[in-house]
N, C-alpha and C positions, 0 to 999 in steps of 0.2 A: 804484230804487223799492224800498221796504221799509217794515217796520211791525211792530207786536207787538199782541198782545191779552192781557190780564193780569185773572185772576180772583184775590182775596186774600180771607182769613178770618182774623180775630184773635179765638181762643178767651178770650182774657185781656183785662184792663182794660189800656189805656194811655194814653199822654199826651193829655190833652184828649178823651178818649173813655172815659167811665165805666161802660160795659158793653161784653160781646162783640160784635165789628161785621164788617162785611164790605162788600164792593164790587168794583169792576171798573174797568177803563181801558184805552185803545187809543191808538195813535198810528199815523200813516201821513206817509210822507215820499217825495218825488218830486224826482229831480234830472235837469236837461236840459243837455247840453253841445253848443252848435252846434259850437263850434270848441275848440282848445285852450286858448283864453285867456277865453273866458266860461263862466260857469255859473250857471243860474238854479235856485231851488231854493225848495220850498212844503213845509211842513209843518203838520200839524193834529193835534190831540189832545184827548182827553175823559178825565174821570176823575169816577167817583162812588163815594163813601165815606160813611161815618158819622162824626159828630161832636157835641161838646157844643154846644148852642146858647148864645151869649154872653148875658150878662145885658143889654146893651144891646137886645137884641131880644125877649126874653122874662124875665118874672120868675120863672117856673118853670123849674127847671134839668132838661133831659132831652137824649137824644142823637136827632139827626135827620140825614137824608140831606142830603149837599152835593153839588154838581157845581162842577167846575173844567174849563173848556176855552179853548183859544186856539189861535192860528194865526201863523205868521210866513212871509214871502216875503222871498227875497234875491237880489242879484244881485252876483256878483263878477266882476272883470276884471283880468287882467295887462296893464298898459298896455306895459310893457316889461320887460326883466331887471332893472330898478331898482325900478318903482312897481308896486304891486299895491292894488286897491279893493275894499271889500267894503260894499255897503249893503244894510240890513234894514229891514223893518217889522213889528213884534210888535202882537199883540192879544190881550188876555186877559180873562176872565169868570170870576166867582165868586160863588155863591150858596147860601144855605140854603133849604131847602124851604119854599113858601109866603111868601118873603120876596124883595124886589127885589134882584136881583142888582148886584155891584160891577163895573164894567168898566175898563179902561185900555189904553193904546197907548204904543208907544215906536218912535222912529225912529233909527235907528243908521247912522252913516258911520265905517267904519274906514279906515285907509291903512297900508300897509306900504312903506319903502323901505329898501333894501339897497345902499350903497355903499362900496367898499374895505373897510374894517374896522368899519364902523359899520351896526347894523341898527337901525330907528327904526320903532316901531308905535305909532299914535295912535287916538284914538276921540274922537267929538263924538256925545253922545246926547241928546235930549229926550224926556221921558217924563211922562205925565199920566194918573194912576189915580185913583179915586174915593176908596180907601183902601188900607191894607195888604193887605186880602183879596185884591185884585187886582193885586198885585204881580207883576213880571215879573223872571225870574231870566236874566240873560244872562253868559256866560262873558268873562272878560278874560283878556288875556296878563299874565304876571307875570315876577318874577325866578325864577331856577332853583329848581326843586323847591317853588315856591309856587303856591297855587290861589286864584283869586279868581273868585267868581260871586256878586256883589251882589245885592240886591233893589232894583229900581227902584219907588219906590212915591210917592204923592202927586205934585205937580208940580215939574219942575225940570231941570237940566242936570247931565250927568255927563261928565267928560272925563278922559282920562289920556294920558300918553307914557311908551313905554319904550324906553331907549335901551341897546344891548349894543355894547361896544368890546372887540374882540380886540386886547390890547397887544402880544403875541407868541404863538407858538405855545402856551405853557404856561399863559399869564395871560389872564383874561376879567374884565371887569366889567359890572355891570348897574346903572342908575339908572332908579327909576320915580316918576313925580309923578302922583297923581290926585286929583281934586276933585269933590265933590258940593255942588251949590248948589240948595236949594229955595225955592221962589217965594212959597208960602202957608203956612209954618211957621216958628215964631220960633226952634225949637231942632233940632238933629239927634241921632239915637239915643234912648235911655231910660236909667232906671236909672243906674248908675256910669258908663256909657258916653255918656251925655249931654252934649253941648256947647251952651252958651248962645247959640249964633249960627246962622243958617240956612245954614250951610255947613261942610263938613269937609274938610281937606286932609291928605293922606298921602304920606309921601316913603320910598322904601327905596332902600338901597345895598347891593351885593354884590359882592364881589371872590372869583374862583374860581382857584386855583393847582392844576395838575395834575401830577403828578410822572412 
């Protein structure tokens, strides 16, 4: 069981905030382990801070209070020395003061398998949010020294598979395939990163040799 409480203040302008601002946030997390193979986890958080109101909500530009909150619950289990499962459900909510909030959720199933020289990690996720404001960030396993924490937004599926193979004592290899499929958007991304299809697929390959 643990958590934190933060208060912050910015005496100068910053990105998307055109005046000095302040806010606070808190998080609480509790974990229950009935035995060595099972774990239940619940986490809630809330954050209030100030931000420019977007033009789609007001013709007049000004800084207003925003609130972001959410929760997730998870259950993980080691079925054997080979298989490990992790199931989670997320809920997110974001709103500008005096405006209807944006909401969303995500359902995630992870699996990990370790057999001989191969370690396989995979995920299947379904997400549905009103818009990008209620996006949900979820950490993903990646190749060595890489960090992946994509935003799940709109409605769609997210899948990935990561394979690690130990060729011998000094040589290891990784291969990662990920795909995002949107159901109600004709494109993925924006600007120079935009793809004219409702899906995006990424492939990573990595080899490490240790002297």
